[in-house]
C-alpha positions in Angstrom: 3.3 14.1 -14.9 2.4 16.3 -17.9 -1.3 17.1 -18.3 -1.3 15.5 -21.8 -0.2 12.2 -20.3 -3.0 12.1 -17.9 -5.3 11.2 -20.7 -3.1 8.3 -21.9 -5.2 5.1 -23.1 -4.1 1.5 -22.3 -2.4 -0.3 -24.9 -5.7 -2.3 -25.5 -7.2 0.8 -26.5 -4.5 2.3 -28.5 -3.7 1.4 -32.0 -1.5 -1.5 -32.9 2.3 -1.1 -31.8 4.1 -1.1 -35.0 6.8 0.7 -37.2 5.9 0.6 -40.8 4.8 -2.9 -41.3 7.1 -4.3 -38.8 5.3 -5.0 -35.3 7.3 -3.8 -32.3 7.9 -6.5 -29.5 5.3 -6.6 -26.8 4.2 -9.0 -23.8 1.0 -9.4 -21.9 0.7 -11.6 -18.8 -1.8 -12.2 -16.1 -0.8 -12.7 -12.6 -2.6 -14.0 -9.4 -3.4 -10.8 -7.2 -1.0 -12.0 -4.4 2.1 -10.4 -3.0 4.5 -13.5 -4.3 3.4 -12.8 -7.9 5.2 -9.5 -8.0 8.7 -11.2 -8.3 7.5 -13.3 -11.2 6.6 -10.1 -12.9 9.9 -8.6 -12.3 11.8 -11.8 -13.6 9.7 -11.8 -16.7 10.0 -8.0 -17.3 13.7 -8.3 -16.8 14.0 -11.0 -19.2 11.8 -9.2 -21.9 13.7 -6.1 -21.4 17.2 -7.8 -22.1 15.8 -9.5 -25.2 14.4 -6.5 -26.7 16.5 -3.5 -25.7 20.2 -2.6 -24.8 18.9 -0.7 -21.8 21.9 -0.5 -19.4 21.7 -2.5 -16.3 21.5 0.4 -13.9 18.3 1.7 -16.0 17.0 -1.8 -15.8 17.3 -2.1 -12.1 15.4 1.3 -11.6 12.7 0.2 -14.2 12.3 -3.1 -12.2 11.7 -1.1 -8.9 9.0 0.8 -10.6 7.3 -2.4 -11.9 7.4 -3.9 -8.5 5.7 -0.8 -6.9 3.1 -0.6 -9.5 2.4 -4.4 -9.1 2.3 -4.0 -5.2 -0.3 -1.3 -5.5 -2.5 -3.3 -7.8 -2.2 -6.3 -5.6 -2.9 -4.1 -2.4 -5.6 -1.7 -3.7 -7.3 -3.7 -6.5 -10.2 -5.7 -5.9 -10.1 -8.3 -8.6 -8.5 -11.9 -8.3 -5.7 -11.1 -10.8 -3.6 -8.2 -12.3 -2.4 -7.8 -16.1 0.8 -6.4 -16.8 1.7 -5.5 -20.4 4.9 -4.0 -22.1 5.7 -3.0 -25.4 8.3 -1.1 -27.5 5.9 1.8 -28.2 8.3 3.2 -30.8 11.8 2.5 -31.6 13.8 3.4 -28.4 10.5 3.8 -26.0 9.4 1.1 -23.7 5.8 1.3 -22.1 4.8 -0.8 -19.3 1.3 -1.2 -18.0 -0.3 -2.7 -14.7 -4.1 -3.3 -15.0 -6.1 -4.0 -11.7 -9.5 -3.9 -13.2 -10.9 -2.0 -10.3 -12.1 1.4 -11.5 -11.3 4.0 -8.9 -10.3 7.7 -8.6 -6.9 8.3 -9.8 -4.5 8.1 -7.0 -2.1 11.1 -6.3 1.3 11.0 -4.6 1.1 11.4 -0.8 3.5 12.6 1.6 3.6 10.0 4.4 4.6 10.9 7.9 8.3 9.8 8.8 7.0 6.9 10.9 4.3 5.6 8.6 5.3 2.2 7.1 3.6 2.7 3.8 2.2 5.6 1.6 5.4 6.5 -0.4 5.1 4.4 -3.3 3.7 6.9 -5.9 6.3 9.5 -4.7 9.1 6.9 -5.4 7.7 6.0 -8.9 7.4 9.7 -9.7 11.2 10.1 -8.6 12.4 6.9 -10.4 10.5 7.6 -13.6 11.7 11.1 -13.8 15.3 9.8 -13.4 14.9 7.6 -16.4 13.6 10.7 -18.1 10.2 9.1 -18.6 6.7 9.8 -17.7 3.9 7.9 -15.9 0.4 8.2 -14.8 -3.2 6.2 -14.8 -5.9 5.9 -17.3 -8.8 8.2 -16.5 -10.8 5.3 -14.7 -7.9 4.4 -12.4 -7.8 0.8 -13.7 -4.3 1.0 -15.4 -1.0 2.5 -14.3 1.4 2.9 -16.8 5.0 4.4 -17.4 6.9 5.3 -20.5 10.5 5.9 -20.8 13.3 6.1 -23.4 15.8 3.2 -23.7 18.6 5.5 -23.5 19.2 8.6 -21.4 18.4 11.7 -23.4 16.1 10.3 -25.9 
């Protein structure tokens, strides 16, 4: 993650998403902070991506794994009753997704889990997958929002 990306703000704090006078597509939803809600977020995100981009299916599949990991982390480590998920076309050809758990915390870092550990690999997986998609990811400085941004097409 480049240092300049570490200071990224959430979509709520950023200026309106638009090109010229035409707003770009966006969505926002709140989910119950429960493991079964993650599947709902995946389905909604898949539908939104299909409606607003020509992202190849292989890239959609990878993007949905990242969304699942971020939502699962928010459910497991957040302290609130809900999690908010937002997505937007930040610019033509750029997708940004955010997962807000509303729980201020130290910004988590990828860890290397022991071979027999059952968890602890999520951020390493996110880092590898977002890199594979030529994107970037991070957290807001207060740790309440995890985000990632990627081009719709490889090499953009």
